N, C-alpha and C positions, 0 to 999 in steps of 0.2 A: 372209557375206551370201548370200541366195538370189538367184534370177534376177530377182526384183522388188525387190531392194535391202533386204529385211527381214532383221534380225539373227536368227541362229539359234544355239542352244546346241550345244556340242560335248561329247560324252562322252569325256573324255580317257582313261579307264580301258578303254575299248573294251567295257564291260559295260552291260547294260541295268539300270535301277533295280531291277527285281525280282530279277535275279541278284545284285546288290550286297547286298541285304538278306538273301539266302539265305546268302551267304558271310561277311559282316562282322557281321551282326546277332547271331549266337550269341556272338561274341567280346565285344562290348560288353555283352551281357546278363550274361555271366560276370564282366566287370569291375565292373559295378554291384553284383552280389551280393557280390563281394569287398569293395567299399567299405562296403556295409551291414554286413557281418560285422566289419570293422575298427572301425566306429563302435560296434557293440555291445560289442566287446572293450574299447575305451577306456572306454565308459560303465561296464562292469562293474569294470574296474580302479580307476577313480577314485571310484565311488560305493559299492562294496561295503565297503571299509575304513571309510568314513564311517558306513555302516549299522551295522557292528560297534561303532564308537565310540559311536554313539547308544545302542545297546543297553547298553553298559557304563555310560554316564553315567546312564541311567535306573535301572539296578540299583544304582549307587552312591548315587544320591539316595534311593532307597527304603530302602537300608540305613541311611543317616544319619537319616532320619525315624524309623525303628524304634529307633535307638540312643537317641533322646531328647536328643541333643546339639544345642544351639542357639547361635547367635552372640549374644554379649553386647555390647550397644551401650555399656554403662557398667560395665566390670568393676571390681571392688574393687582387685585387685592384679595387676600385670603383672610377670612375671619376664623379665629380659633376660640372655642368655648371650652372652659373647664366645667364639667358637669359632675355634681355630687349631691344627690338627694334634694333637688329642688324641682321635683316633677310638676308642681303647681305653676311654675313659670315657663315650662318648656314651650307650650303652644304660643304664648304671648311673645317670648323672645324670638322664636323662629319666624313668626309672621312679621314682626317688625324688622328683622334683618333682611327679609326678602324685599322690603321696600327700599333698601339702600342699593348702592352700586356694587355690592359684594359679588364677586365672581366665583368664589370657592368657599365652602363652609366645611370646617373640620370640627367635630365634637369629640372631646376627650372624655369618655364616660368612664369614671374612675371607681367603679364598683358600687354604684348606688343600690340601695335596698328598697326604694320607694316606687319603683316602676319607671324611673327616668330612662333606663336603657330601652324599654319597650316603647316609650313615648317618642324618643328620638328616632328609633328604628323606623317607625311608621311615617316619619316626616322627612327623612333624608333620602329622597327619591330622585334627585337630579344628578346629572353626570359628574359634576364636580362637588358632590356631597360625599363626605367620608366620616366614618364612625370608627374611632380608635378605642378599643376596650382594654382597660387595665384594672388593677385591683388595689385601690387605695394607696397609690404611689405619691400622690399630692402634686400640686400644679407645677412646681419647678421642674419635675421630670416629665410630666405629661405634656407641658408646653414645649419642652425641648424636643421630645419625640415628634410632636405635631408640626413644629416648624421645619424639621427635617423632611417631613412628608409634604409640606406645602410647596406650591409652585408660584405663589404670588410675588410680584415685585415688592409689594408692601404687605405687612402682616398686621392684623388688628387683634390683639388679645383681649378677650372679654371673659366675664364671669357669669355663672348661671343665675345670679340674682340681679343682673342688670335689667333695666327697664327702658329701652330706647324709645324715643318719641315716634309718633306716627309718621311724621315727616322724615323721610330717610336721607335728606340732604346732608345731615351732619357728617356722614362718612366721606362724601365727596368733598365737602368743605375742608376736612382734615387733610385729604390727599393733595389738595391744591397748595397747602402750606409746604408740603415736601417739595413741590415743584418750584416754589418761590425761594426755598433755602436748600441748595444742593448738598450742603454738609449736614443737614438735619438727619440724625440717625434715630432719635427717639422723640415721640410726641405723646405727651400725656393729656388725657381729657378729663381727669378728675381733680387731683391735687398735685401741687408742686412745692418744692422745698428749697430753702437756702440755709447756709450755715449748718450743713447736714440736715437736721430736721427741726431746728430751732425756729425758723421762720416758715410759716405755712401760707400758701396761696390757694385761693378757691376752696377753702376749708368749709365744710358744712357746719362745723361746730363753733365757728367764730363769727362775729358780726361782719356783715359785708364790708364795712369801711375798714375793718381790721385785716381782711385777707383777700380782697378783690384784686384781680390782675390789673396792675397799674398801666399797662401798655396796650397798644393796638398794632396789628399788622398793617403797614401802610398800603399794601396791595388789596386786601380784602376788607379792611376795617374791623376784622374780628378781634376780640380780646385775646391777647397773645403776648407771651414773654419767654425769655430764655431763663432757665433755672438750673440749679445744680443737679436735681434729680426729680423724678416723678414716680408715681406708683400706679399699679393696675387698679381699675381699668375704666375706660378703654385705654389701651397702651399700644401705640402704633410704632412699628419698626420699619425701617428701610432694610429689607432682607439682606441685601449685599453687605451693608455695614454691620449688621448683626453677625453674619458669618465671619466677616473680617475681624471682629472683636473676640471671636471664639465662643460666642453664646453665653448662656447663663452659667454661673458658678454653682455646680451641683453640690459643692461642699457646704452650702448655706443651710442644708438640712439633710437629715437621713431620709430614706424612702418612707413615705407615710407621715412625715412630720411637716408642719407648716414652715415653708421657706421664706419667712417674712423678710422683706427688704432685698431679696435677691434681684428684683427688677431695678431697685435704686442703685445697687452696686454697679450694674452694667452702665448706668449713666455716667458714673465717674470715670470708668474706663473709656467711654466714648469721648469725653472732654479731653482726656489725656492723649488720645490718639488723633486728635484734630477734628473730631466730629462735634455736633451740637445737640443739645437737649432742650426741648421747649414744652410749654404748657399752654393749652387753650381750653375753652369751655365746650365740652361735648356732653349734652344732657342725657346720660343713660342711667343715672341713679335716680331712685325715687325716695327722697328724704322725707322723714316724718320727725316728730319730736323725739329727741334723744336717740336717733339712730336711723335705720332704713326700713323700708317696707318689707324687704326680704333679707334679714340679716344673714351674713355669710356663714358658711359651715363651721369654720374654725372658731367663730364666736359662740357657737352652740355646743359643740362636743369636744373641743380641744382648747379652751380658752387659757388654761394655765400653761400648757405647753406653748401656745401661741405667744403669750406675754413673755415667757422665758426666752424663746427664740428671738423675739423682737428686741429685747435688751442685748442679747449676745451678738446678734447680727449687726445692730447699729454700732456697737463698739468695734466689731470687726471691720466695718467700713472705714471707721476712723483710723484704725491701725493700718489698713491697706493704702489709704489715699491721703493721709493727713499732711505728709510732706509736699504733696502736689496741690493742696487746697488753695493756697494763695494764687497760684498760676491759673487754676480753674476759675476762681472767682473773678480774676481779671478778664478772662475770656468771656464770662457771662456778662459782666458790665459792658465790655466793648460791644458785644452783640446787641444788648438792649439799647445801646446808644443809637442804633440804626432804626429803632422803632419810634412810633408816635406815642407820647404820653397822653393818657386819658384825661379829659377835663371834667 
């Protein structure tokens, strides 16, 4: 307080304001410049990578437009592959499928440890290429998910150890059979069976005269016959019929367990609902003595469980469809009577 009782300010630093600005001002000016520099550095670090990404995306879009590849809303055929630790076959299988009339490719990568995921990722670059990643659910569930995702009028299920021929006409030949037989719901390209699994056709383990397809399609001259059931793969479906039948029965295996014969069970439901099942020869396996060039995964790391499920599921098919088997067999015989017997 001054002598008249008025409050007055006290300069605790002992410096006049002008002197304070002369000493502290340059420090705060330097601090502000440092802050501005830090903001510019942060802006550069976070925006420059984005600018590079934008440039790459623009270049990629331009490249795709120039390639002429366009997304197909309604593809004719979707090929679905179950992938599980067969990286050595990825390049071969993908390149051979590109030679076919395939419109859409969906790969179910089910938790491989050998680099299959990375190999497929680098190859699935077209508009109708899709990669579904799962974690060892096994094919009955991955195929079901993939078919729900597919948009093809026809579905071709394949396996990661398949070895299609260089000539890609085999897929178009198979689709022509669907055109000739409007009620055909399932077409197998590997093995077919009668009397449940007692009679094998096109079996690589039997002599040709013991298992060859005895009929030919009169339209194309291809070896062809109607059978009770077929197995994967290739395993072709008329998608509309598959959906009408309710899809595969997921109770044929628990998640991660081999669902052996689930595709055969669908065939019996197809016959019961007025559809047909047939077998032809589609050379996508590479047989060698006592097996195949690339043995399937369940034969390598789950053989005991596979064999157990094979016996259980075959018995279950009998329990589900045995009362209808005579009627189904009559339909098969009637359908085969329209074909030409091979000479």
